N, C-alpha and C positions, 0 to 999 in steps of 0.2 A: 504494500500499500504506500509506504514512504517513497519507494523508487518511482512511483507513478508521478508524484508531485515535485520531484526534484527539478525538472526542467521547465516548470511553470514560472513565468515572469511577467511583470507588468510592462517590461520593455519589448513591445511587440512590433513596433515599426522601426525599420532600419533606415528608410529614406523615403521622402516624398519628392517627386520630380515632375516638372512640367517642361516638355520639349516642344519646339515648333515642328512643322511638317518637313523640315530638312534635317531634323535630328539635333538642332542647336538648343542648347540650354537656355531656358527662360528663368527657371527657378529650380534650385536643388537644395534640399535640406537633408543632410546626412546626420544620423543620430548615434552612430558608433564608428569604430575604427576598421571596419571591413575593408574599406578603400582609403588608406591614410592620406594619400596625396591627391591634389586636384588633377594631376595628369592621369592617374589610375582611374579616378572617377569619370573623367571625360571619356577615356577609352572604353570603360564599362558601359557608360550611357550610349555611346555610338553603337556598340555591340547589342545592347538591349533594343535600341531603336530599330536596327536592321532586322532583328528577330521578330519584332512586333509590328512593323509598319505594314506588311503585307499579310499578316496572319488574321484569321477570322475569330480567334478565341479571345478570351478576356483574362486568361491566366497562363503563365509559363513558369517553368523552373529553369533558372539560368545561373550557372556557376554556384550551385548549391543554395540559391536563394529563390523564394517565391515572389513572383512579380504579378501584381494585379494591375491591369491597365484599361484605359478607355481613350478613344479618339473622338474628337469633336472639331468640325470644320478644319482648322489648321493647327490644331494642338493635340498632343498626346499627354495624358495624365497617368502618372505611375505612383504606386504605393509598394514598397519593397519590405519583405519580412524574411525571417529565417525559414529554412526548409521545414521545420516542425511547426510553424505558425499556423494558426487557424486562418484559412482563406476567407471565411465569412467576416471575421474581425477586419481583416485588411480590406475587403470589399466594402464594408460599412464605412471605413475611413475614406476610401476613394469616392464613394457615393456622397458622403457628407461634404467633401471638398468640392466636388463638381456642382452639387445642388446649391452650396453656399455661394459660389461664384456666379452661377446662373441666376440666383435670386438677387445678388448684389448688382450684377450688371444687366438685369432685366432680360435674361435669356440671350444675351449678346456675348457669349464666351468665345472670344477669338483673340488672336495674337495682339492686334492693335489695342483691344480693350485691356488685355492683361498688362501689356507694357505701360499703358498710360495710367494704370491704377495698381501698380506694383505694391504700394504701401498697404493697400487693403488686402491684396492677395497674401502678403506675408503675415498680416494680422490674422487672417482666416486660418492659415496654416498653423500659426502659433496657438490659436484657440482650439484647434482640433487635436494637436499632438505637441507634447513638450518632452524633449529628450527621449523620444521613442515611446512614451506613455500616452495612450489614447485618453484624451480628456473629455471629448465631446463627439457625439455622433448625430446630433440633432441639428440640421442645417439652420433652422430658424433661430436657435439659440446662439449659434456662431454668428449669424448676420446681425442679431441685436447687439452682441458684444462688440463686433467690429465697428458697427455704426457709433456706439458710444465712444470707443477709443479714437475713432477718426475725428469725432466732434471735439475731443479734448486735445488732440495733438496737431491738428491742421486747421488753418484758416479757410482752406478749400476755395470756395467761390466768393467768400467774403473778403472784402478789403480791410485793411487795418481801421480805416475811418468808420466803416459800417460796424465793425466790432466795438469800437469805442463808443459810437452812437447808441448801440443797443445796451451797452452797460450803463451809459448815462440815463437812458429811458428807464431801466430797471431801478437805478438809484432814485430818480425822480418819482416813480411810482411808490417806492418804499417810503420816501419822505412824505408823500401825500397821505398814505395810509397811516403813518404815525401821527401826522397832524390831525387827521380825522379821529383817530382813537383818543388823542389828548383832549379834543374839544368835547367829547361825549361826557 
């Protein structure tokens, strides 16, 4: 009984990778030292891309690793785990990633959109998986968290003047409410 549970680990994901339709890396997050150098990673990614670009399946075993993948328009999404990893868990991570991006970008998941919104893509990946541990598999929760973090760290479409103006309006409203509450 004890030997059955020796290989169980929370560290299920070894990498999350997004490649374009030429096999070039758009995003790659590796969570262990299976491929220690960037050169080894790029060679493995090219090999993985060539094995999957013409295949009709959704899963392959490559160099002792389980690779779950999905293609969409001009992108390939990959989630990599060990050979003993549960494919359903890896598939749920991939599904969550794709559905999150699809929801965030209003079903416009393509290379141009990914490149112009890379900060949101990285936030989504970080919300789904941290150091190889799956944190979230519900794409709506991921989208909500990414939206909150993006509001906190970027001005986005707002200019600095609009931001200051909004804060001044909030202060004026608070001042008016305080004045009315003191007059009662």
